[in-house]
Every structure is written in C-alpha cells, then in structure tokens.
N, C-alpha and C positions, 0 to 999 in steps of 0.2 A: 173357435178361431175368430169369429166375428167380434167377440168381446175385446180381443187384443188389437184389432184394427182401429186406427185413429180416424175420427171424422174430420171433415174439412174445418169445422169450427174449432175443434180441439187442437188441431195442428196450428191454425192461425193464432189461437190464444197462447199456445206454447212458444211459438216463435216471437210473439209480441213480448211475452214475459222475459225471454232470453235477451231480446234487444234492450229492454228496460234495464236489465242488470248490467249489460255491457256499456250502455251509453245513456245514463240518466239525464245529462244536460241536453242532449239532442232531443230526447223525448219531451222535456219541458219546453224546449223551443218549438217543437211541433205542436204541443198543446196550446201554447200562446198564439201561434199563427192560426190554428184552427178556430180560435175564438172569433176571428173575423167572419167565419162562415156560420157561427151560431152554435157551436158544439161545446156547451158549458161543462158537460160531464167530463170530457177529455181534458179540458183546461184544469179543472180541479184535481183530477186524477194525476196529472203530470206535476202539479205543484206540491202535492202532499198536504197534510193537514195544517202545517204551519203556514205555507203559502196561501192555502185557501182561507185561513183565518185572517191573514193580512189583507188579502183581496176583499174579503167581506167587510173588514174594518174600513178600508179605503172607500168602498162603495157607500157605506152608511155615513161616513163623514162627509162625502161629496153631497149626499142627499140633504144632510143637515145644513151645510153651507148654502146650497141652492135655495133651500126653504127660507133661510134668513135674508138672503139677498133679494129674492123676489117675493 
C-alpha cells in the first residue's frame, strides 16, 4: 500500500509537468522572470534546448564585444 502512495515531491513534480504541458508559454515567462532571482536552471529548462543555445550565443557575443570595446 505504501508503494502506491505518492510523496509530496512526486506530487509536486507531477503537477508541475501537467502545468508545463497545458501552458508552455506561461512556464517560459515564469522562467525568464525567475532569472532575476538567480535561478538559471529553471530559465534554461523553460526555454528548451534551442532557447538555451540562443541565450548562450548572446552571452558569448556580449562578452566578445565587451572585450574588444574595453
């Protein structure tokens, strides 16, 4: 019987997964807004691999531009 019961962490993860399926744009918005508090993991998870690649490319290009200016 105990194997069938869901822990709090499992329930929270299941609900989060359901919300991501129902509202992917809202999850991305939450991830972008949580970047202000320093949660990079959620930002990348909300953007997906393409968004994370673009974000990484923008950061690298910004670093190169700043290096040449200063």
